[in-house]
C-alpha positions in Angstrom: -7.1 -35.5 85.8 -6.9 -37.5 82.6 -6.1 -35.9 79.4 -6.5 -37.2 75.8 -4.0 -35.0 74.0 -2.1 -37.2 71.3 1.6 -37.6 71.5 2.1 -35.7 68.0 0.1 -32.6 69.3 2.4 -32.7 72.4 5.4 -33.1 70.6 4.6 -29.9 68.4 4.0 -27.7 71.2 6.4 -27.5 74.4 3.4 -25.2 76.2 0.9 -27.9 75.5 3.1 -30.2 77.1 3.5 -28.4 80.2 -0.2 -27.8 80.1 -0.4 -31.8 80.3 1.8 -32.3 83.0 0.3 -29.8 85.2 -3.4 -31.0 84.2 -1.9 -34.9 85.2 -1.4 -33.8 88.7 -4.8 -32.6 89.8 -6.7 -35.5 92.1 -9.7 -33.1 92.2 -9.2 -33.2 96.0 -10.8 -29.5 96.5 -8.3 -28.6 99.2 -8.0 -25.4 97.1 -11.7 -24.1 97.4 -11.5 -22.8 100.8 -8.4 -20.7 100.0 -9.7 -19.4 96.7 -11.2 -15.7 97.3 -13.5 -16.0 94.4 -15.0 -19.1 95.0 -15.4 -17.9 98.8 -17.6 -14.9 96.9 -19.5 -16.5 94.3 -19.7 -20.4 95.4 -19.3 -21.1 92.2 -17.5 -24.1 91.3 -16.2 -22.7 87.7 -14.9 -19.6 90.0 -12.2 -22.1 91.9 -9.1 -23.5 90.8 -10.6 -26.9 90.4 -13.3 -25.5 88.0 -11.1 -23.4 86.2 -8.9 -26.5 85.4 -11.9 -28.4 83.9 -12.4 -25.5 81.6 -8.5 -25.3 80.8 -8.3 -28.9 79.9 -11.5 -28.6 77.8 -10.3 -25.6 75.9 -7.0 -27.2 75.2 -8.4 -30.6 74.0 -11.1 -29.3 72.1 -9.0 -26.7 70.5 -11.7 -24.2 71.0 -12.1 -21.1 73.1 -15.4 -20.5 74.8 -16.7 -17.2 75.9 -17.5 -19.1 79.5 -13.7 -20.1 79.5 -12.6 -16.6 79.2 -15.0 -15.1 81.8 -14.1 -17.4 84.6 -10.0 -17.7 83.7 -10.6 -13.4 83.6 -11.9 -13.7 87.4 -9.1 -15.6 88.9 -6.9 -13.1 90.7 -3.9 -15.4 90.6 -2.8 -15.0 94.3 -1.7 -18.5 94.3 -3.2 -19.4 97.7 -4.5 -22.5 95.9 -0.8 -23.5 94.9 0.6 -23.3 98.8 -2.7 -25.3 99.8 -2.4 -28.0 97.0 -1.0 -31.3 98.6 -0.6 -32.5 95.1 1.7 -30.0 93.8 -0.3 -28.7 91.0 1.5 -25.7 89.3 -1.9 -23.8 88.9 0.0 -20.6 88.7 1.6 -21.8 85.3 -1.2 -23.1 84.2 -3.5 -20.1 84.2 -0.5 -17.9 82.9 -0.2 -20.5 79.8 -4.0 -20.0 79.5 -4.4 -16.6 79.5 -1.8 -15.9 77.1 -3.6 -18.5 74.7 -6.8 -16.6 75.0 -5.4 -13.2 74.7 -3.5 -14.2 71.6 -6.8 -14.9 70.0 -8.9 -12.0 71.2 -6.5 -9.2 70.8 -7.4 -7.2 73.7 -6.2 -3.3 72.8 -8.4 -1.9 75.9 -6.2 -3.9 78.2 -3.1 -3.0 76.2 -4.1 0.5 76.8 -4.4 -0.2 80.2 -1.1 -1.5 80.6 0.4 1.6 78.9 -1.1 4.0 81.2 -0.1 2.3 84.4 3.4 1.8 83.5 4.3 5.1 81.4 5.7 7.5 84.1 4.1 10.9 83.0 0.9 9.2 81.7 0.0 8.0 85.1 1.4 10.7 86.6 -0.7 13.4 84.7 -3.6 11.1 85.1 -3.4 11.3 88.9 -2.9 15.0 89.1 -6.0 15.6 86.7 -8.0 13.0 88.9 -7.0 14.5 92.2 -7.8 18.0 91.1 -11.3 16.8 89.8 -12.0 15.4 93.2 -10.9 18.9 95.3 -12.9 21.1 92.8 -16.1 18.9 92.2 -18.8 18.4 94.9 -19.1 14.5 95.7 -22.6 14.5 93.8 -20.8 16.1 90.2 -18.0 13.7 90.8 -20.3 10.8 91.0 -22.0 11.8 87.9 -18.8 12.4 85.8 -17.7 8.9 86.9 -20.9 7.2 85.9 -20.1 8.5 82.3 -16.8 7.2 82.4 -15.9 3.6 80.9 -16.5 1.1 83.7 -12.9 0.3 84.1 -11.8 3.9 84.4 -14.6 4.7 86.4 -12.7 2.0 88.7 -9.4 3.4 88.3 -10.5 7.0 89.2 -11.9 5.3 92.7 -8.3 4.1 93.4 -6.9 7.4 93.3 -4.6 7.9 96.5 -5.8 10.5 98.7 -2.6 12.6 98.3 -0.9 12.5 95.3 2.8 12.3 96.0 5.6 14.7 94.4 8.0 12.6 92.3 10.9 11.2 95.3 14.0 13.3 95.1 15.7 10.7 96.9 15.0 7.3 94.7 13.7 9.1 91.1 17.4 9.9 89.9 20.4 7.4 89.4 22.7 7.7 92.3 24.5 5.8 95.1 23.2 6.3 98.6 26.4 5.5 100.8 25.8 3.8 104.3 24.9 6.2 106.7 28.2 5.6 109.0 29.8 6.8 106.0 28.9 10.2 105.5 31.7 12.4 103.9 32.4 16.0 102.1 30.8 14.8 99.1 27.3 14.2 100.8 24.4 16.2 100.3 22.2 15.1 102.7 21.3 16.0 106.1 24.3 14.3 108.2 21.5 14.5 111.3 18.6 12.4 109.6 19.7 10.7 106.3 22.3 8.4 104.7 24.5 10.2 102.4 24.1 10.7 99.0 27.8 10.2 97.4 27.6 13.4 94.8 30.7 11.8 92.7 29.5 8.2 92.5 26.0 9.0 91.2 27.1 7.2 87.6 25.2 4.1 87.8 22.8 4.6 84.7 25.0 6.4 82.2 23.4 5.0 79.3 21.9 1.6 78.4 25.4 0.4 77.6 28.0 1.4 79.8 31.1 2.0 77.9 34.3 -0.2 78.8 35.9 3.1 79.8 33.7 4.2 82.2 33.2 0.7 83.6 36.9 0.9 84.4 36.5 4.6 86.0 34.1 3.1 88.4 36.3 0.4 89.1 38.9 3.2 90.1 36.8 5.3 91.7 35.8 2.2 93.9 39.7 1.3 94.3 40.3 4.7 96.0 37.9 3.8 98.7 39.2 0.7 99.8 39.2 2.0 103.3 35.7 2.8 103.1 34.4 -0.2 101.3 36.3 -2.5 104.0 33.1 -1.6 106.1 30.5 -1.5 103.5 28.4 -4.8 103.9 27.6 -5.0 100.2 26.5 -3.2 96.7 22.7 -3.4 96.2 20.6 -2.4 93.3 17.2 -1.0 94.4 14.6 -1.5 92.0 12.3 1.5 92.3 9.4 0.1 89.5 7.0 2.3 87.7 3.3 2.3 89.6 5.0 2.8 93.3 7.1 6.0 91.6 3.7 7.9 91.4 1.1 6.1 94.1 3.2 5.5 96.7 7.1 6.6 96.2 7.6 6.8 99.9 7.9 3.1 100.4 11.3 3.5 98.2 12.6 6.4 100.1 12.1 4.2 103.2 13.3 1.1 101.5 16.9 3.1 100.3 17.3 4.6 103.4 16.6 1.8 105.5 18.9 -0.2 103.6 22.0 2.8 103.8 21.3 2.4 107.6 21.8 -0.7 107.8 25.3 -0.6 106.3 24.9 -1.3 102.5 25.3 0.9 99.5 22.1 1.5 97.6 22.5 2.1 93.9 19.4 3.8 92.1 19.0 3.4 88.3 16.2 5.3 87.4 16.0 3.9 84.0 15.2 0.6 85.9 11.5 1.2 85.5 8.9 -1.5 84.8 9.8 -5.2 85.5 6.7 -6.5 83.2 4.5 -7.9 86.1 1.3 -5.6 85.1 1.7 -6.6 81.3 2.1 -10.0 82.5 -0.9 -10.1 84.8 -2.9 -8.6 82.2 -1.9 -11.0 79.8 -0.3 -8.3 77.3 2.8 -10.7 76.9 4.6 -8.6 74.4 4.4 -5.8 76.5 5.9 -8.1 79.6 8.6 -9.6 77.2 9.8 -5.7 76.1 9.7 -4.5 80.1 11.6 -7.8 81.1 14.3 -7.5 78.4 14.8 -4.0 79.5 14.7 -4.7 83.4 17.6 -7.5 82.5 19.6 -5.2 80.4 19.7 -2.7 83.0 20.3 -5.1 86.0 23.1 -6.9 84.0 24.6 -3.4 83.1 25.0 -2.7 87.0 26.4 -6.2 87.7 29.1 -5.8 85.2 29.9 -2.0 86.0 29.7 -1.8 89.7 29.6 -5.3 90.6 26.2 -5.6 92.6 25.2 -9.2 93.7 21.5 -8.4 95.1 18.5 -6.5 93.4 16.4 -5.5 96.2 12.6 -5.0 95.4 10.1 -3.3 97.7 7.2 -4.3 96.0 6.4 -7.8 96.5 4.6 -8.3 93.0 7.4 -6.9 91.4 10.1 -9.3 93.2 8.0 -12.6 92.6 7.6 -11.5 88.9 11.5 -10.8 88.4 12.2 -14.1 90.6 10.3 -16.2 87.5 12.5 -14.6 84.7 13.9 -18.0 84.2 10.7 -19.6 83.2 9.6 -16.8 81.1 11.7 -16.8 78.5 10.7 -17.5 75.0 12.4 -18.2 71.6 12.2 -14.6 70.8 15.5 -12.9 69.5 15.3 -9.9 72.3 15.0 -13.0 75.2 18.1 -13.5 77.2 17.8 -16.7 78.6 21.3 -16.8 80.4 20.6 -13.1 82.1 17.0 -14.1 82.9 18.2 -16.9 84.9 20.9 -14.8 86.5 18.7 -11.9 87.4 16.1 -14.2 89.0 18.3 -15.8 91.4 19.7 -12.5 92.6 16.5 -10.6 93.3 15.4 -10.6 97.0 12.5 -8.7 98.9 13.5 -6.5 101.2 11.9 -7.8 104.3 13.7 -11.2 103.5 17.0 -9.6 102.7 17.2 -7.5 105.9 17.6 -9.5 109.2 16.3 -8.3 112.6 19.7 -8.0 114.1 20.5 -5.6 111.1 18.4 -2.9 112.3 19.6 -0.1 114.5 16.5 0.6 116.4 16.6 3.5 118.2 15.8 2.8 121.9 13.4 5.9 122.6 11.5 4.9 119.3 11.5 1.0 120.3 9.4 2.3 123.4 6.9 4.3 121.3 6.5 1.6 118.7 5.5 -0.9 121.7 2.4 1.4 122.0 1.4 0.7 118.5 -1.0 -2.1 117.6 0.0 -2.9 114.2 -1.7 -5.3 112.2 0.3 -7.0 109.2 -1.6 -7.7 106.0 0.7 -10.2 104.0 0.8 -9.7 100.5 -0.6 -12.8 98.4 2.9 -12.3 96.0 5.0 -12.6 99.3 3.6 -15.0 101.3 2.7 -17.5 98.1 4.4 -16.3 95.4 8.1 -16.1 97.3 7.5 -18.1 100.3 7.8 -15.1 102.7 5.6 -15.5 105.6 7.5 -14.8 109.1 10.1 -12.4 107.9 8.4 -9.1 107.9 6.5 -10.2 111.2 10.0 -10.8 112.6 11.5 -7.5 111.5 8.5 -5.6 113.0 8.4 -7.4 116.4 12.3 -6.6 116.5 11.7 -3.0 115.9 8.8 -3.0 118.9 5.6 -2.8 117.5 3.0 -4.9 119.0 2.1 -6.9 115.7 -1.0 -8.7 115.1 -2.0 -11.3 112.3 -5.4 -10.9 110.5 -8.0 -13.6 110.3 -8.1 -15.1 106.7 -4.7 -13.7 106.0 -4.4 -15.9 103.6 -7.0 -14.6 101.3 -6.4 -12.0 98.6 -7.4 -8.5 99.0 -8.6 -7.8 95.8 -5.7 -5.8 94.0 -4.0 -8.2 92.4 -1.9 -6.4 89.6 -5.0 -4.9 87.5 -7.6 -6.8 88.7 -9.3 -4.2 90.8 -9.5 -2.3 87.7 -10.7 -5.1 85.2 -12.8 -6.9 87.8 -14.0 -4.0 90.0 -17.2 -5.7 91.2 -15.3 -8.8 92.8 -12.2 -6.5 94.1 -14.8 -4.3 96.0 -16.3 -7.7 97.9 -12.7 -8.7 98.0 -11.7 -5.5 99.9 -14.7 -5.1 102.1 -13.8 -8.8 103.1 -10.0 -7.4 104.1 -11.1 -4.3 105.7 -13.2 -6.0 108.0 -10.7 -8.3 108.8 -8.3 -5.5 109.8 -11.3 -3.9 111.9 -11.8 -6.8 113.6 -8.3 -6.7 115.6 -8.7 -3.1 116.3 -4.9 -1.8 115.3 -3.8 1.5 115.5 -2.0 0.8 112.2 -1.6 -1.5 109.5 1.6 -3.0 107.6 1.7 -4.1 104.1 4.6 -5.0 101.8 3.2 -4.5 98.1 2.4 -1.2 96.4 -1.2 -2.6 95.0 -2.3 -3.9 98.4 -1.3 -0.3 100.1 -3.2 1.3 97.1 -6.3 -1.1 97.5 -6.6 -0.9 101.6 -5.9 2.8 101.8 -8.8 4.6 103.4 -7.1 7.8 104.1 -7.9 7.9 107.8 -12.0 7.8 106.9 -14.1 5.3 108.4 -17.8 4.3 108.4 -20.0 7.2 110.4 -19.8 6.3 113.7 -17.2 3.5 113.9 -14.1 6.1 114.2 -11.0 6.8 112.1 -10.0 4.0 109.8 -6.2 2.9 110.9 -3.8 4.5 108.4 -1.4 1.7 106.2 2.1 2.1 105.2 4.5 -0.2 104.1 6.4 -2.3 106.4 10.0 -0.6 105.4 8.2 2.7 106.3 7.4 1.8 110.0 11.2 0.2 110.1 12.8 3.0 108.9 11.1 5.3 111.4 12.1 3.1 114.3 16.0 3.4 113.0 15.7 7.1 112.8 14.0 8.2 109.6 10.4 10.3 109.1 7.2 9.2 110.2 5.2 7.2 107.7 3.2 9.9 105.6 0.0 8.4 105.9 0.4 7.7 109.8 1.5 11.2 110.8 -2.0 11.9 112.9 -1.4 8.7 114.9 -1.7 10.2 118.7 1.4 7.8 119.8 3.7 10.1 117.4 2.2 13.2 118.9 2.6 12.3 122.7 6.2 11.6 122.4 9.2 13.4 121.9 9.1 15.5 118.9 12.7 15.6 117.9 12.9 11.6 117.9 9.8 11.4 115.5 10.9 13.6 112.6 7.2 14.8 111.6 
């Protein structure tokens, strides 16, 4: 693509130089169109990556932001399927991020800032979930619809996304502690030795304060020295990022990830103050909030690296992992940004489905036999397959555990969750959700597995289906299915599956 930026303008702005470099790679081939979820819905060229690239070029060249430009940029899910499909290597993901940051600086969207605060502030989201669920229970459906019609559009659609069960905060992953590997339970362990990995009462010192003192770090190292024999058998120390939204809307995924990692021999460090990574704010274009979350996250991780010696940060939510892996490219000239720390953290973040290998899983033979009777559809999150390039690993893990795994048609197409997209663009998100649910139903699975909290919430039907078509297949995180196969509890959303009730109850932990 040709551009007309002057050398003087490019020299003044590094971000504009990046825009120019990316634009010049585009050859207008159109390979991106068939992978773009919004283009598949609207068939409007301006709702495709190629069309948005034209709009972005004109916006920067004319130095003018038109309403039409922001309208179509806002409708992008940032799923990055176009990046995977592009033969020219156009970094559309970077381009749309720069363009959105540019437009948001000029329009000062306070409503978006409020939305990000609500979703990432622990108790605000918790209270909202409880209030919304109470209203669902107390009011008949007709009255619920009337009240929703009186709410602002985005708030009304946020109410629609309420999970069918409001989960209590997790006792396992809601507080700072160290989970010892399953094989190394001792007198200090507080968990049930028959079903859970040990929680070391004397070792839950990960997050004493944002700035752990040299003395406390020395005590941590002394404690580890006193455990030489046991540590020889520990495969390594990892830090589990438990995030913000998943703590409230799907906490069982964090529990399953922590338990599964411990079952496979890892000492799992949990820092309750390591919360939002900044992905939601970044998706929404609220870059000041995204930068604050990023700085806090980097500080907590570096504290754990220095104080305990962890060498991997494990994420169970693919969107968080993708965002954290890009910390090194997001730093600015702000004094709050730690460039060295950002690059270091980005290099040690890994999704749990890529970190674990099939041979790591201590699958119980009796449970593998049950798993072989469960047809499990795998829904691949965009942030995992396009953002991190993780495609085959989750499938390999599920198949090793015995599940009869099937892939979906249109597996590269977004489900419509996309950060805050299902709140900010509810109509398009609803169309994409319906398209993905139709793809799921077309393979007639018993249940569904995914690997991102947004996808889980977006596609959860609570066991309900269109009248006359039977019950909807339950959905749970990949690690929930794997943890059950290795001795953990049945996924909370899947307890009604007949395969679990037709088998020996003592093997199922229902």
